C-alpha positions, 0 to 999 in steps of 0.5 A: 513437939519434936524439938525444943528451941535452944533460945526463946526470946519474948516481948512481954506485952499487954500488962497495962491493957490487961489491968485497964480492962479490969478497972485496975491501974496499969501498975497492977498489970506489971505486978501480975506480969512479974509473977508470969515471968517467974512462972515461965522461967521455971517452965522453960527450965523444965522444958530444957530451954537453954536461953530465955531473953525477956524484954522488960523495959525498952529505952523508949519506955523511959518516956512513960509516965513517971509513976509507971516507970517508978513501978517498973523499977521497983518491981526489979528490986522487989521481984528479981530475987536470987531464990528463983535462980538458985532453985533452978540453977539459972544464970541471970544476965542483963542487956541494956544501957546501964548508964540510964538506970537508977544507981540502986537498980543498976547495983541490984542487977549487977549483984544478981549477975555476979551471984548467979554467974556459976549457974548453968542449967539456963541463962535468963537475960533481961533486956532492961533500958534496951533497944536494938538501935541503941545496941547497934549504935553502941557496937558501931562506936566500939568498932570505930574506936578500934579502927581509929586506934589502928587495931582493926582495918575497915576491910576486916569488919564482918558480920562476926565483928558486929556480933561480937561487939553487941551487948548480947554477944554472950548468947546465941541468936533466938530460935523463937521469938514470942510476942504476947498482947496481940500486936504484930511488930518487933518494937526495936528488939533484937533486930540483928539477932532475929534475922532467921528466928521463927516469929510467933504472935499471940493475942493473949496478954502477958499476965494471962500467958501460961505454960499451955500458951508457951507449949503452943508457941513451941509446937508451932516452932517445932513444926516449921522447917528452918531453911536459912536461905536454902531450899527445902530439898537441901535442908531435907538432904542435910537432915538425912545425912545427919540421921 
């Protein structure tokens, strides 16, 4: 590997299928997946990743069976503890529709944000009660209110305007998006932000995903030339000028 992505985003998929293939309840897969998340957070710290964003619960997931939703909410309370973040100097952030969260879970996440706000080695962002369509709709509403109040002209609205009104405006766009579990789709995740991200799909279920799989994804990323709409020759010339 010759370069480490500054920001990795992960769709942690396959918990339920992993459990069912082993004759277990889907909730067992989520419990195991939470342990994987903690391991990958520590691995990313050691690799020098600055931002890690984990898709933990989508707005669509509210439609899952009540017992599965309750398990996932319970895992947030039981597994998201400050020890991991304190030990690794990691800041915890949360993006998502906070209005839909149970009061106890919302308070726990907001307390974690406050307790870790001064940590700086890496920022881990959990996307919980999140979807890109929700985030973009919310940003449009904010911009519309500013226009209606005369604080912003429609002609002044730019891509930067949209970006700064996103729930995730505090972090850079992902360099690498990883999806586990074998599905090849984005599932309403960071649609604005991944316009030029490198995408990596693996059949490995999230509970089985480990450091070697993470390194494979990073190696795939490091071997690609990111052109952002330019030609290969232009990028090579720019890199030569920087050398």
